[in-house]
C-alpha positions as CSV (number, residue, x, y, z in Angstrom):
1,X,192.7,221.0,163.6
2,X,191.6,220.3,167.1
3,X,194.3,219.1,169.5
4,X,194.2,217.3,172.8
5,X,192.3,214.4,174.2
6,X,189.4,213.1,172.2
7,X,185.9,213.4,173.7
8,X,183.7,210.4,173.2
9,X,180.8,211.0,175.5
10,X,178.2,213.6,176.3
11,X,177.3,211.9,179.6
12,X,178.2,209.1,181.9
13,X,175.7,206.7,183.5
14,X,177.1,207.1,187.0
15,X,173.7,207.7,188.9
16,X,171.2,205.4,187.2
17,X,167.6,205.4,188.5
18,X,166.1,202.1,189.8
19,X,164.9,201.3,186.3
20,X,168.1,202.0,184.5
21,X,170.3,200.2,186.9
22,X,169.4,197.1,184.9
23,X,171.5,198.5,182.1
24,X,174.7,197.6,183.9
25,X,175.7,194.5,182.0
26,X,176.2,191.4,184.3
27,X,177.9,188.6,182.4
28,X,177.4,186.1,185.2
29,X,173.7,186.9,185.5
30,X,173.3,186.5,181.8
31,X,174.6,183.0,181.9
32,X,178.1,183.7,180.7
33,X,180.9,181.2,180.8
34,X,184.5,182.4,181.2
35,X,186.8,180.8,178.6
36,X,190.3,181.2,177.1
37,X,191.0,181.2,173.4
38,X,193.7,179.2,171.8
39,X,196.2,182.1,172.0
40,X,195.5,182.5,175.8
41,X,193.0,185.5,175.6
42,X,190.1,185.3,178.0
43,X,186.6,185.8,176.8
44,X,183.0,185.2,177.8
45,X,180.7,182.8,176.0
46,X,176.9,182.8,176.5
47,X,176.1,179.4,175.2
48,X,173.4,178.3,172.7
49,X,169.6,178.3,172.5
50,X,167.4,175.9,170.5
51,X,165.1,177.8,168.1
52,X,164.0,178.1,164.5
53,X,165.6,180.3,161.9
54,X,162.2,182.0,161.6
55,X,162.3,183.1,165.3
56,X,165.9,184.1,165.1
57,X,165.1,186.4,162.2
58,X,162.1,188.0,163.9
59,X,159.2,186.0,162.7
60,X,156.3,187.4,160.7
61,X,153.6,185.8,158.6
62,X,155.5,186.7,155.4
63,X,158.4,184.4,156.3
64,X,158.3,181.4,154.0
65,X,158.1,178.8,156.8
66,X,156.2,179.1,160.1
67,X,158.0,178.2,163.3
68,X,155.9,175.1,164.0
69,X,156.8,173.6,160.7
70,X,160.5,174.5,160.8
71,X,163.1,172.3,162.4
72,X,164.6,173.5,165.6
73,X,168.4,173.9,165.7
74,X,171.1,175.2,168.0
75,X,171.9,178.9,167.7
76,X,174.3,181.0,169.7
77,X,172.4,183.0,172.3
78,X,172.0,186.6,170.9
79,X,169.4,188.4,173.0
80,X,169.4,189.2,176.7
81,X,166.2,190.5,178.2
82,X,166.7,192.9,181.1
83,X,163.1,192.9,182.5
84,X,162.9,196.7,182.0
85,X,159.3,197.9,182.2
86,X,157.8,201.4,182.9
87,X,155.0,203.7,181.8
88,X,154.7,207.4,181.2
89,X,152.6,210.0,179.4
90,X,153.3,211.7,176.2
91,X,154.1,214.4,175.2
92,X,155.7,215.6,178.4
93,X,157.0,212.2,179.8
94,X,156.9,213.6,183.4
95,X,158.1,210.3,185.0
96,X,161.2,210.2,182.8
97,X,161.7,213.9,183.4
98,X,161.7,213.3,187.2
99,X,164.4,210.5,187.1
100,X,166.4,212.5,184.6
101,X,166.5,215.5,186.9
102,X,167.7,213.2,189.7
103,X,170.8,212.4,187.6
104,X,169.9,209.4,185.4
105,X,171.6,210.2,182.1
106,X,169.9,207.3,180.2
107,X,166.5,208.7,181.1
108,X,167.5,212.1,179.9
109,X,168.8,210.7,176.6
110,X,165.8,208.3,176.0
111,X,163.3,211.0,176.9
112,X,164.8,213.4,174.4
113,X,164.9,210.8,171.6
114,X,161.3,209.6,172.2
115,X,160.0,213.2,172.4
116,X,161.7,213.9,169.0
117,X,160.0,211.0,167.2
118,X,156.6,211.7,168.9
119,X,156.5,215.2,167.5
120,X,157.9,214.2,164.0
121,X,156.6,210.7,163.3
122,X,154.6,208.7,165.9
123,X,151.7,211.0,166.6
124,X,151.1,211.7,162.9
125,X,151.1,207.9,162.1
126,X,148.6,207.2,164.9
127,X,146.1,209.9,164.1
128,X,146.3,209.4,160.4
129,X,142.8,208.7,159.0
130,X,141.2,209.4,162.4
131,X,138.1,211.6,162.5
132,X,138.9,215.2,163.6
133,X,137.1,214.7,166.9
134,X,139.2,211.6,167.8
135,X,142.6,213.3,167.2
136,X,144.6,213.9,170.4
137,X,147.9,215.2,171.6
138,X,148.2,212.8,174.5
139,X,149.1,209.2,174.7
140,X,150.4,206.5,177.0
141,X,153.9,205.3,176.6
142,X,154.9,201.8,177.9
143,X,158.5,200.6,177.7
144,X,157.9,196.9,177.4
145,X,161.5,195.8,177.5
146,X,165.1,196.7,176.9
147,X,167.5,194.0,175.7
148,X,171.1,193.5,174.9
149,X,171.5,192.3,171.4
150,X,174.5,190.3,170.0
151,X,174.8,189.9,166.2
152,X,176.7,188.0,163.6
153,X,179.4,185.7,164.7
154,X,183.0,184.6,164.0
155,X,184.7,181.3,164.5
156,X,187.0,181.1,167.5
157,X,188.6,178.3,169.5
158,X,186.4,176.8,172.2
159,X,189.0,177.3,174.9
160,X,188.8,173.6,176.0
161,X,192.1,172.5,174.5
162,X,190.6,170.9,171.4
163,X,190.3,172.0,167.8
164,X,186.5,172.5,168.0
165,X,185.2,175.9,167.0
166,X,182.1,177.8,168.1
167,X,180.2,180.6,166.4
168,X,180.7,183.6,168.7
169,X,178.5,186.6,168.2
170,X,179.6,190.1,168.9
171,X,178.0,192.7,171.2
172,X,176.0,194.9,168.9
173,X,173.2,197.1,170.3
174,X,170.8,198.0,173.1
175,X,167.2,197.5,171.9
176,X,164.4,199.6,173.4
177,X,160.9,198.3,172.8
178,X,157.9,200.5,173.6
179,X,154.2,200.9,172.9
180,X,152.4,204.2,172.3
181,X,148.7,204.2,172.7
182,X,146.4,207.2,172.1
183,X,143.8,208.2,174.7
184,X,141.2,207.1,172.2
185,X,142.6,203.6,172.1
186,X,144.7,203.4,168.9
187,X,148.3,202.3,169.4
188,X,151.3,200.5,168.0
189,X,154.6,199.0,168.9
190,X,158.0,200.7,168.2
191,X,161.7,200.3,168.9
192,X,164.9,202.2,169.1
193,X,168.4,200.8,169.1
194,X,171.6,202.2,170.4
195,X,174.9,200.9,169.1
196,X,177.7,199.7,171.4
197,X,181.2,201.0,170.9
198,X,184.4,200.7,172.9
199,X,188.1,201.4,172.4
200,X,190.1,198.7,170.8
201,X,192.5,198.7,173.7
202,X,189.7,198.3,176.3
203,X,189.8,194.9,178.0
204,X,186.0,194.6,177.5
205,X,186.4,194.7,173.7
206,X,187.9,191.2,173.5
207,X,185.9,189.9,176.5
208,X,182.6,190.8,174.9
209,X,183.7,190.5,171.3
210,X,182.9,194.2,170.8
211,X,184.8,195.7,167.8
212,X,182.8,198.8,167.0
213,X,184.8,201.9,168.0
214,X,183.6,205.2,169.4
215,X,183.9,208.2,167.2
216,X,185.1,211.4,168.8
217,X,182.6,214.2,169.0
218,X,183.3,217.6,167.5
219,X,185.5,218.3,164.5
220,X,188.6,216.7,163.0
221,X,190.6,215.9,166.1
222,X,194.0,214.2,166.5
223,X,192.2,211.0,167.3
224,X,190.3,211.1,164.0
225,X,193.5,211.8,162.1
226,X,195.0,208.7,163.7
227,X,192.0,206.7,162.6
228,X,192.3,208.2,159.1
229,X,195.8,207.0,158.8
230,X,194.8,203.5,160.0
231,X,192.1,203.4,157.2
232,X,194.6,204.5,154.6
233,X,197.0,201.8,155.8
234,X,194.3,199.2,155.5
235,X,193.6,200.1,151.9
236,X,197.3,199.7,151.1
237,X,197.3,196.3,152.6
238,X,194.3,195.3,150.4
239,X,195.8,197.0,147.3
240,X,199.5,198.0,147.6
241,X,200.6,201.1,145.7
242,X,202.7,200.1,142.7
243,X,206.4,201.1,142.8
244,X,207.0,200.3,139.1
245,X,204.1,201.9,137.1
246,X,204.6,205.5,138.0
247,X,202.2,208.0,136.4
248,X,202.0,211.8,137.0
249,X,199.2,214.0,135.6
250,X,200.1,217.0,133.5
251,X,199.6,219.3,136.4
252,X,199.4,218.9,140.2
253,X,199.2,221.2,143.2
254,X,202.2,221.1,145.5
255,X,200.9,221.6,149.0
256,X,204.3,221.3,150.8
257,X,204.4,219.6,154.2
258,X,203.2,220.3,157.7
259,X,206.4,222.1,158.5
260,X,206.9,223.8,155.1
261,X,203.5,224.8,154.0
262,X,203.2,226.4,150.5
263,X,200.7,226.1,147.7
264,X,201.2,226.3,144.0
265,X,200.3,224.7,140.7
266,X,203.1,222.8,139.0
267,X,203.8,221.3,135.6
268,X,205.0,217.8,136.5
269,X,207.5,217.2,133.7
270,X,209.2,220.5,134.4
271,X,209.1,220.6,138.2
272,X,212.6,220.1,139.7
273,X,211.6,218.5,143.0
274,X,209.8,215.7,141.1
275,X,212.7,215.3,138.6
276,X,215.2,214.8,141.5
277,X,213.3,212.3,143.7
278,X,214.6,208.7,143.8
279,X,211.9,207.0,146.0
280,X,208.4,206.1,144.8
281,X,206.7,207.6,147.8
282,X,207.8,211.1,146.8
283,X,205.9,210.8,143.5
284,X,202.5,209.9,145.1
285,X,199.6,212.2,144.6
286,X,196.0,212.4,145.9
287,X,193.0,213.0,143.7
288,X,189.9,214.9,144.8
289,X,186.4,213.8,143.9
290,X,183.8,216.4,144.9
291,X,180.8,218.4,143.8
292,X,181.4,221.8,142.3
293,X,177.9,222.8,143.2
294,X,175.4,224.7,141.0
295,X,174.9,228.3,140.2
296,X,177.0,230.8,142.1
297,X,179.0,228.1,144.0
298,X,180.4,226.6,140.8
299,X,181.0,230.0,139.1
300,X,182.8,231.5,142.1
301,X,185.1,228.7,143.0
302,X,188.8,229.2,142.3
303,X,189.8,227.9,138.9
304,X,192.8,227.9,136.6
305,X,192.1,229.7,133.4
306,X,194.4,231.0,130.6
307,X,194.5,234.3,132.5
308,X,195.3,232.9,135.9
309,X,197.7,230.0,134.8
310,X,200.9,231.9,135.3
311,X,199.8,233.3,138.6
312,X,198.9,229.8,139.9
313,X,202.3,228.5,138.8
314,X,203.9,231.2,141.0
315,X,201.7,230.4,144.0
316,X,198.1,230.1,145.2
317,X,196.9,232.2,148.1
318,X,195.4,229.7,150.7
319,X,192.6,232.1,151.6
320,X,191.3,232.0,148.0
321,X,190.7,228.2,148.1
322,X,187.1,227.0,148.5
323,X,186.6,225.2,151.8
324,X,186.4,221.7,150.3
325,X,189.7,222.1,148.5
326,X,191.3,223.7,151.5
327,X,190.3,220.7,153.7
328,X,191.7,218.4,151.1
329,X,195.0,220.2,151.2
330,X,195.1,219.8,155.0
331,X,194.5,216.1,154.7
332,X,197.4,215.7,152.2
333,X,199.7,217.4,154.6
334,X,198.5,215.4,157.5
335,X,198.9,212.0,155.8
336,X,202.3,213.0,154.3
337,X,201.4,213.3,150.6
338,X,202.8,216.4,149.0
339,X,200.7,216.6,145.8
340,X,197.0,216.7,145.0
341,X,195.0,216.7,141.7
342,X,191.9,218.9,141.6
343,X,190.1,219.3,138.3
344,X,189.2,223.0,138.7
345,X,192.8,223.9,139.2
346,X,194.8,221.3,137.2
347,X,192.7,221.6,134.0
348,X,192.6,225.0,132.3
349,X,189.0,225.9,132.5
350,X,187.5,227.5,129.4
351,X,190.2,226.1,127.2
352,X,188.5,223.4,125.1
353,X,191.7,222.0,123.7
354,X,193.3,221.5,127.2
355,X,190.0,220.3,128.6
356,X,189.7,217.7,125.9
357,X,193.3,216.5,126.3
358,X,193.1,216.3,130.1
359,X,189.7,214.7,130.2
360,X,191.1,211.9,128.0
361,X,193.8,211.3,130.6
362,X,191.3,211.2,133.5
363,X,191.1,207.4,133.6
364,X,194.9,207.4,134.3
365,X,194.6,210.3,136.8
366,X,192.3,208.4,139.1
367,X,193.5,204.8,138.4
368,X,197.1,205.8,139.2
369,X,196.4,207.9,142.2
370,X,197.8,206.9,145.6
371,X,194.4,207.8,147.2
372,X,191.2,209.5,146.1
373,X,189.3,211.7,148.6
374,X,185.6,211.5,148.0
375,X,183.5,214.2,149.6
376,X,180.0,213.0,150.6
377,X,179.4,216.0,152.8
378,X,177.8,219.1,151.4
379,X,176.7,219.9,148.0
380,X,179.3,222.4,146.7
381,X,183.0,223.2,146.7
382,X,182.4,225.7,149.6
383,X,180.8,223.1,151.9
384,X,184.1,221.6,153.3
385,X,184.2,218.3,155.0
386,X,186.4,218.6,158.1
387,X,184.1,220.7,160.2
388,X,181.9,219.4,163.1
389,X,180.0,216.3,162.0
390,X,176.4,215.4,162.5
391,X,176.5,213.4,165.8
392,X,174.1,211.9,168.3
393,X,174.5,212.0,172.1
394,X,176.8,209.4,173.5
395,X,176.5,207.7,176.9
396,X,179.3,205.9,178.7
397,X,178.5,202.9,180.9
398,X,181.2,201.4,183.1
399,X,181.6,197.6,182.9
400,X,183.2,195.2,185.2
401,X,183.0,191.4,184.7
402,X,181.4,189.4,187.5
403,X,183.0,186.3,186.1
404,X,186.5,187.8,186.0
405,X,186.9,191.0,188.0
406,X,190.2,191.8,186.3
407,X,188.2,192.6,183.2
408,X,186.8,196.2,183.3
409,X,186.3,199.0,180.9
410,X,183.8,201.4,179.3
411,X,180.9,200.7,176.9
412,X,179.7,203.6,174.8
413,X,176.1,203.9,173.6
414,X,174.9,206.1,170.8
415,X,172.6,206.2,167.8
416,X,174.4,206.2,164.5
417,X,171.5,208.0,162.9
418,X,169.0,210.6,164.0
419,X,166.1,209.2,166.1
420,X,163.6,209.7,163.2
421,X,165.7,207.4,161.0
422,X,166.4,205.0,163.8
423,X,162.8,204.4,164.8
424,X,161.1,201.2,163.7
425,X,157.4,200.6,163.7
426,X,156.3,197.0,164.3
427,X,153.1,195.4,162.9
428,X,151.4,192.0,162.5
429,X,152.9,191.5,159.0
430,X,156.5,191.4,160.1
431,X,156.3,190.9,163.8
432,X,158.7,192.3,166.3
433,X,162.2,192.6,164.8
434,X,165.0,191.3,166.9
435,X,167.9,192.8,164.9
436,X,168.5,196.1,163.3
437,X,171.8,196.0,161.5
438,X,172.8,199.6,160.9
439,X,173.5,200.4,157.3
440,X,174.8,203.9,158.0
441,X,177.2,203.8,155.1
442,X,174.4,203.0,152.7
443,X,172.4,205.9,153.9
444,X,175.3,208.3,153.7
445,X,176.1,207.3,150.1
446,X,172.5,207.2,149.0
447,X,171.6,210.6,150.4
448,X,174.8,212.4,149.3
449,X,174.8,215.0,146.5
450,X,178.2,213.5,145.5
451,X,176.6,210.1,144.8
452,X,173.9,211.7,142.6
453,X,176.4,213.4,140.2
454,X,177.3,211.8,136.9
455,X,181.0,212.7,136.9
456,X,181.7,211.1,140.3
457,X,180.8,207.6,139.1
458,X,184.0,207.1,137.0
459,X,186.1,208.8,139.7
460,X,185.0,206.3,142.3
461,X,185.1,203.2,140.1
462,X,188.6,203.9,138.7
463,X,190.3,204.9,141.9
464,X,192.0,201.9,143.5
465,X,191.9,203.3,147.1
466,X,189.3,205.7,148.4
467,X,188.5,207.6,151.6
468,X,184.9,209.0,151.8
469,X,184.0,211.8,154.1
470,X,180.4,211.7,155.2
471,X,178.2,213.7,157.6
472,X,178.5,210.9,160.2
473,X,181.9,209.3,159.7
474,X,184.7,208.4,157.3
475,X,184.8,205.3,155.1
476,X,187.6,203.4,153.3
477,X,187.0,201.3,150.3
478,X,189.3,199.3,148.1
479,X,187.8,196.7,145.8
480,X,185.6,194.5,147.9
481,X,187.2,195.9,151.2
482,X,185.0,198.5,152.9
483,X,185.3,199.7,156.4
484,X,183.7,202.6,158.3
485,X,185.4,204.8,160.8
486,X,183.8,203.0,163.7
487,X,185.1,199.6,162.4
488,X,181.8,198.5,160.7
489,X,182.3,196.5,157.5
490,X,179.9,197.1,154.7
491,X,179.4,196.3,151.0
492,X,180.7,198.7,148.4
493,X,177.4,198.8,146.5
494,X,178.4,200.9,143.6
495,X,181.6,198.9,142.9
496,X,179.9,195.5,143.3
497,X,177.0,196.2,140.9
498,X,178.8,198.4,138.3
499,X,182.3,197.7,137.2
500,X,185.2,195.2,137.6
501,X,188.5,196.6,138.8
502,X,190.9,197.2,136.0
503,X,193.2,194.6,137.5
504,X,190.7,191.7,137.2
505,X,191.3,189.0,134.7
506,X,189.5,189.8,131.5
507,X,188.4,186.2,130.9
508,X,186.4,186.1,134.2
509,X,183.8,188.6,133.1
510,X,181.4,188.5,130.2
511,X,182.7,191.6,128.3
512,X,179.4,193.3,127.8
513,X,177.8,192.7,131.2
514,X,179.9,195.2,133.3
515,X,179.4,197.9,130.7
516,X,175.6,197.7,130.9
517,X,175.9,197.6,134.7
518,X,177.9,200.9,134.5
519,X,175.2,202.5,132.4
520,X,172.4,201.3,134.7
521,X,174.1,203.0,137.6
522,X,175.1,206.1,135.5
523,X,171.5,206.7,134.4
524,X,170.4,207.2,138.0
525,X,172.7,210.2,138.3
526,X,172.5,213.8,137.0
527,X,174.6,216.3,135.1
528,X,174.5,220.0,135.0
529,X,175.0,220.0,131.2
530,X,173.6,217.5,128.7
531,X,176.8,218.0,126.6
532,X,178.7,216.1,129.4
533,X,176.7,212.9,129.0
534,X,179.5,211.1,127.1
535,X,182.5,213.0,128.5
536,X,181.4,212.2,132.1
537,X,181.8,208.5,131.3
538,X,184.7,208.7,128.9
539,X,187.3,207.6,131.3
540,X,185.4,204.4,132.0
541,X,184.9,203.8,128.3
542,X,188.7,204.2,127.7
543,X,189.4,201.8,130.6
544,X,186.9,199.3,129.3
545,X,188.4,199.5,125.8
546,X,191.8,198.6,127.2
547,X,190.4,195.8,129.3
548,X,188.5,194.3,126.4
549,X,190.4,195.2,123.2
550,X,189.3,194.5,119.7
551,X,186.1,196.5,119.6
552,X,185.2,200.0,118.7
553,X,183.4,202.5,120.9
554,X,180.4,204.1,119.2
555,X,179.0,207.0,121.1
556,X,178.2,205.0,124.3
557,X,177.8,201.6,122.6
558,X,180.3,199.0,121.2
559,X,180.4,197.5,117.7
560,X,180.9,194.0,119.0
561,X,177.3,193.8,120.3
562,X,175.6,196.5,118.4
563,X,172.7,194.2,117.5
564,X,171.6,194.2,121.1
565,X,173.1,197.6,122.2
566,X,170.7,199.4,119.9
567,X,167.6,197.9,121.6
568,X,167.0,200.7,124.1
569,X,164.2,203.0,124.9
570,X,164.2,206.2,127.1
571,X,161.9,206.6,130.1
572,X,160.0,209.6,128.8
573,X,156.4,210.7,128.8
574,X,156.5,213.4,126.2
575,X,154.8,214.7,123.1
576,X,156.5,213.3,120.0
577,X,157.1,216.7,118.4
578,X,158.6,218.1,121.6
579,X,160.9,215.1,121.9
580,X,162.0,215.2,118.3
581,X,162.6,219.0,118.5
582,X,164.8,218.7,121.6
583,X,167.1,216.4,119.7
584,X,167.5,219.0,117.0
585,X,167.9,221.9,119.4
586,X,170.9,220.4,121.2
587,X,173.0,217.8,119.5
588,X,174.5,215.3,121.9
589,X,174.9,212.1,119.9
590,X,173.3,210.2,117.0
591,X,169.7,209.3,117.5
592,X,170.6,205.6,117.8
593,X,172.8,206.3,120.8
594,X,171.3,206.2,124.3
595,X,173.2,209.5,124.9
596,X,170.9,211.3,122.5
597,X,168.0,211.4,125.0
598,X,168.1,213.3,128.3
599,X,166.3,210.6,130.4
600,X,167.1,207.3,132.0
601,X,167.3,204.4,129.5
602,X,166.2,200.8,129.5
603,X,167.2,197.9,127.3
604,X,165.2,194.9,126.1
605,X,165.4,192.1,128.6
606,X,168.6,190.0,128.2
607,X,170.9,192.7,126.8
608,X,174.3,192.4,128.6
609,X,173.2,189.1,130.4
610,X,175.5,186.1,130.2
611,X,172.7,183.6,129.5
612,X,171.2,185.5,126.6
613,X,172.3,185.8,123.0
614,X,171.0,188.0,120.2
615,X,171.7,186.7,116.7
616,X,172.7,189.5,114.4
617,X,170.3,189.8,111.3
618,X,172.3,192.6,109.5
619,X,175.8,193.6,108.5
620,X,177.4,196.7,109.9
621,X,179.2,198.0,106.8
622,X,180.4,201.3,108.1
623,X,180.5,203.3,111.3
624,X,181.7,206.9,111.7
625,X,181.8,208.9,114.9
626,X,183.0,212.5,114.8
627,X,184.7,213.3,118.1
628,X,187.2,215.6,119.5
629,X,190.6,214.7,118.0
630,X,192.3,214.2,121.4
631,X,189.5,212.2,123.1
632,X,187.6,209.6,121.0
633,X,185.6,208.7,124.0
634,X,184.3,212.2,124.7
635,X,182.0,214.7,123.0
636,X,180.4,213.7,119.8
637,X,179.7,216.1,116.9
638,X,178.2,213.7,114.4
639,X,178.1,210.2,113.3
640,X,176.3,207.4,111.5
641,X,176.0,203.7,111.1
642,X,175.6,202.1,107.7
643,X,173.7,198.9,107.9
644,X,173.0,196.3,105.3
645,X,169.7,195.1,106.8
646,X,166.2,194.1,106.0
647,X,164.1,197.2,106.0
648,X,160.3,197.6,105.5
649,X,158.0,200.6,105.5
650,X,155.2,200.1,108.1
651,X,152.2,198.8,106.1
652,X,149.4,201.4,105.7
653,X,145.7,201.0,106.1
654,X,142.8,202.3,104.1
655,X,143.3,205.8,105.5
656,X,147.0,205.9,104.5
657,X,148.0,205.6,108.1
658,X,149.5,202.5,109.8
659,X,147.0,200.3,111.5
660,X,148.5,200.8,115.0
661,X,146.3,200.5,118.1
662,X,147.0,200.4,121.8
663,X,147.1,196.9,123.3
664,X,144.4,196.5,125.9
665,X,146.3,196.3,129.3
666,X,143.8,193.9,130.8
667,X,144.5,191.3,128.2
668,X,147.8,189.8,129.3
669,X,147.7,187.2,126.6
670,X,148.0,190.0,124.0
671,X,151.7,190.9,124.6
672,X,154.9,189.7,126.2
673,X,156.9,191.8,128.6
674,X,160.5,192.0,127.6
675,X,161.8,194.4,130.3
676,X,160.0,197.0,128.2
677,X,156.3,197.1,127.7
678,X,155.4,197.4,124.0
679,X,152.0,199.1,124.3
680,X,151.0,199.2,120.6
681,X,150.1,196.5,118.1
682,X,150.8,196.8,114.4
683,X,148.3,195.1,112.1
684,X,147.9,194.7,108.4
685,X,145.1,196.3,106.4
686,X,143.1,193.2,107.0
687,X,143.7,193.3,110.7
688,X,146.3,190.5,111.0
689,X,149.1,190.7,113.6
690,X,152.5,191.9,112.4
691,X,154.4,193.3,115.5
692,X,154.4,195.1,118.8
693,X,155.8,198.7,118.9
694,X,157.3,201.0,121.5
695,X,157.9,204.7,120.7
696,X,160.8,206.7,122.2
697,X,158.6,209.7,122.9
698,X,155.7,208.2,124.7
699,X,156.6,205.6,127.2
700,X,154.0,202.8,127.3
701,X,151.4,205.0,125.7
702,X,150.4,206.4,129.1
703,X,149.9,210.0,127.9
704,X,147.4,209.4,125.1
705,X,143.7,209.4,125.9
706,X,142.7,207.6,122.7
707,X,143.9,204.3,121.3
708,X,146.2,205.7,118.6
709,X,149.9,206.7,119.2
710,X,151.1,210.2,119.0
711,X,153.6,211.4,116.4
712,X,154.4,211.1,112.7
713,X,153.7,207.4,112.6
714,X,152.9,207.5,108.8
715,X,156.6,208.0,108.1
716,X,157.8,204.8,110.0
717,X,160.0,202.1,108.7
718,X,161.2,198.9,110.5
719,X,164.8,197.8,110.5
720,X,165.5,194.2,111.5
721,X,168.4,194.0,113.9
722,X,168.4,190.6,115.6
723,X,166.5,187.4,116.5
724,X,166.4,186.0,119.9
725,X,165.1,182.8,121.5
726,X,162.9,183.3,124.5
727,X,161.6,181.1,127.3
728,X,159.5,181.8,130.3
729,X,162.4,181.6,132.7
730,X,165.0,183.9,131.2
731,X,162.7,186.4,129.5
732,X,160.0,186.6,132.2
733,X,157.3,186.5,129.6
734,X,153.7,187.0,130.6
735,X,152.4,184.4,128.3
736,X,153.6,181.1,126.9
737,X,155.1,181.4,123.4
738,X,154.6,178.2,121.3
739,X,157.4,179.4,119.0
740,X,159.7,181.3,121.4
741,X,161.8,183.0,118.6
742,X,161.2,186.7,118.2
743,X,162.5,189.3,115.8
744,X,163.6,192.7,117.2
745,X,164.6,195.9,115.6
746,X,164.3,199.7,115.3
747,X,161.5,202.0,114.3
748,X,163.0,204.7,112.1
749,X,161.9,207.6,110.0
750,X,163.7,209.6,107.4
751,X,165.5,212.7,108.8
752,X,164.1,216.1,107.7
753,X,167.3,216.9,105.7
754,X,167.1,213.5,103.9
755,X,170.6,212.6,105.1
756,X,169.6,209.3,106.7
757,X,167.1,207.7,109.1
758,X,166.6,208.6,112.8
759,X,165.7,206.1,115.5
760,X,162.3,206.7,117.0
761,X,161.4,203.4,118.7
762,X,161.6,199.6,118.9
763,X,159.6,196.7,117.6
764,X,159.4,193.0,118.3
765,X,157.5,190.4,116.3
766,X,156.7,186.8,117.2
767,X,155.6,183.9,115.0
768,X,151.8,184.5,114.8
769,X,149.6,186.0,112.2
770,X,151.9,187.7,109.6
771,X,154.6,188.2,112.2
772,X,157.9,186.6,113.2
773,X,160.4,185.4,110.7
774,X,157.8,184.9,108.0
775,X,157.2,188.7,107.7
776,X,160.9,189.1,106.7
777,X,161.3,186.1,104.5
778,X,160.7,187.9,101.1
779,X,162.3,191.2,102.1
780,X,165.8,191.8,100.6
781,X,168.5,193.5,102.6
782,X,169.4,197.0,101.6
783,X,171.7,199.7,102.9
784,X,170.2,202.1,105.4
785,X,172.1,204.9,107.1
786,X,171.2,205.6,110.7
787,X,172.1,209.1,111.9
């Protein structure tokens, strides 16, 4: 770990050129007013402007209301134009090169950033579609303005002795607006922005309401460790660690302390130091959530096996640890937590019985952890996460208030993202944007390998307190609390759209809604092995079962809403015979479970939504799921549902094949969109409407060149599952239904071994022709076994 004073800047703006001297912020010149808050703290306030919300947001013809028709209101002043204007020539930018060589560090930084995007983005966008003889490598650059930008706002006392409050924005960024025009005449407008940072102890922080902190350059320094401890403390404030409900996993790694470093695997119920402790803090452990990697990285990482178990209980050589786990051990020692849980070392790999037993406990392992370290950096266990981060150049600008000369400090400017990601191109449609709120955390999470892996979803959702390590910075999350290393607050997107915390009141959430939200997120992720499809979500299923008792888990679905849970279809474009053969080659789950297909899954519109109800039209008489004995939420080896339901063979035509034809896509009156497009119409021998069909193997009928569906459709039967009332609002139908009730169910065919029926698709039927409820009126219920 690096020691010494933290380094925050690459350069200091101490010799600005005549252009860049304008960057020295003058609060008096910008119309500032010195005030004092209720607690006696001085600050500067820049007053208000009268404008429309349209203009404040940046304009653009797509905005619902044009400025001339929108009422003007008072808004806090948020943009300060500096009158910066200069021209240069791309690609060399000789004028900027000259002022940079004379000591202007902002010219040096800006020239470097513009040159980067010229080569990688701007030139290609401008010459796109141009004839070859009009393409050029030269262009005129004009910096049209540079502005200081304030954003957001928080209520503070007005400083005049009364109780009135003003909305006070915070100093956010430096905007650079520029135009690039090719020699041939084609051009466009662009912008960069550099974020402002300062130390929390700097007098300018309160004066300018600047709360974003600078991040030290380089690796994991003492300053970054201090910030890490602050973030951990913040998560404890939001969600205190329980001192009553103590839980310890079967095995942990004892990492020792900073002064007594050692490393060994322990069995918690036998480990004397744990048996002797009296305080709760000594029982805390950290959990690690990371990517093993693929191929050689996963195979070569250190694991506990039956052969190495005894050796690891005696001690683990530090040099044998993969870099990611070694970094996690260092973090534990630095934050004062002696124990860590790592799946590769705390579960006996290759031992199916131990793996099953311990994977069943995983919900407890993460939910009861003191902290979970989530590694966004890298794509394998050998990547590590404490090395030098991706960072952009930082420029320090000295600040001294003209209004109050006792206020002085340093403002730091840097891009949070690379210039190619920071660049914005303006156009007539959206106008010139006046704000660019950085969503660095969102980019880090979205682009990380960690966030694409199926296993890490439950690890993140179940952990009460998390620290994420990204390429750019660290992040702390705890429920709705989310904060970046630089102090920026952000939304915890995965948590907010996926799963309620286990501590939330059960009555506040419709029981099925969060489960389908979890699956929606889960389907965007990948697994190395299809066999892990149910195990990788088993900890969430177990937690969900405890939160909402009284229902049975059925291979990814729940018996309490099985009439709607079965209404899914995979996103596949695949030949029927290939799709059906794959299910036989590798058994994952019964065919009626979404887990049986390897692709992303969608449900009929309304499943899991609070304003939608599916009326069950069958009786579930029996359900059997064969799982591992020690984990009923994990791997499945067989199973069936026995329904007492109305079942009908698909009517056949004169050629002994069902009269199934593709619905013409141009005729929107011919079908209703239910979140799933049902591309085929089923008709009687006489051509009368019966139902619309969707097959699991051929999404939307896109692959076929003729009008007939692929596959063994002459073996089809329909099983009625539910009825549902539709309307144009909550079902988003593409046509008006005079009788909005529809009937929904499964397309099935008898399994080759005759042991039951396999799901192969969905149908819905509305009240027209021979369809709707009338089709089912004279059909008696019978037992049908779904496998």
